[in-house]
N, C-alpha and C positions, 0 to 999 in steps of 0.2 A: 401188596405189592406196595413198594413206595420209589415214583420215579426222581433217584440222582446222578450226581452231575461230581463229572471231578473238577473240586477247586483245588486249585494252587498255592494256594493263600490271596495276601492282601495284595500281591508282586503283581499276579496274574490280572494277564489285560482284557479279562472275562468275567468282568464286578458280578456280586451277587444282584441285583440286579437286573443284568444279562441271566443269570442261569434261570430263578424265574421266570425273565417272559419267553426265556425257552419251557417252560409248564413243568419243571422242576419241583418237585421236594423238600429235596435234601441235599446235602452234598457228604459226595466222596471227597475227604482233605488231612490232613495235618498240621504239626508245628513248624512246616520247614526250615525255621531260623534255627533250630533246635536238632539238624540230624546229625548231633557228631558220637551218638549213644550215649549221652548221657539223662538223664530220667528228667519226666516231663513233671512238671513243679503242675502243682493241679490249678495256680495262679492262671496260668498262662493259660489249660487244657480250657478254665472258664472264657477267658478274657475272649479264644478265640471262639468259642459255641456262644457267646454271648452277643458277638459280632457276627454273629449265621445267622440269629436267634432272632437281629431287627432289623436282620433281610424280610423277617417270613419264611426259612428255611428253617431246615432240621438236621443238626451235624450226626448222621446216620452211623457213619460209617470212618472210621482210622482208617487208609492208607499212606506213607508206615510208617511206622514206628520205625526205626533205625536198626533189623541185624547187625550191628558192628562187623565188622570184617577178625577184631582178635576172638569172637565166636564164633565165623564162621573157618577160623584159622585153626583156632585153640594157640591165639599164640599173647602176651604181654598181659593184660589183666580184663582176659577174658570173664574170670568169675567177676570182677564188681564191672562187666560190661554184662553177662548176662541178670545180677541184681537190679542192674539199672532201670532193663527193659523187662522184670517182673514192674517194676513198680511205677514205671512208666502203663501196663497193662492195667496196673488193680484202678489209677490215676480215674479214666478213659472211662473205665468199667462204676466208680462211682457218682463218674458227671451224665452219667443214663449213655453211654456208648459202646453200646453190644456187640456190634465185629471190626476186629482189627483183623485186612489184612499185611502180610506182611512181603516182602524177597529174597530171597534165602538164595540166590546166586552169588554166588564168591566173585572177590576181587572183580568182574566186568560187567555185574549190575545191566545194566544198560545198552549198552556201548553195542550188544552183539545183533545191536534194532534198527535197523534205515528203517529210518522214519521216514527217509523222501523216497523209498520205493515207490 
């Protein structure tokens, strides 16, 4: 079992050093700056993985490669969005990341959750 921590990338106020200090050995993260339905380039995946590994951690789970609204509603360029999603999954797999979580809530995403409750 691996102790992982959700990390929202370089702009997260919780640094990778904080994650290690908390006892985690890995992170669950994504390429948040590419959260628009395009395929994740291998170079970007490798850059993020290198950043995580430089902090002494492992990028063990991707959350999430966006499931674009056009896929959920089967509108617009939904077929190209599916192809881009598949390319992203293959690219993270090639980088050694074996677990991909995703959010398939149509339109509302996390707005249904009251985070201050």
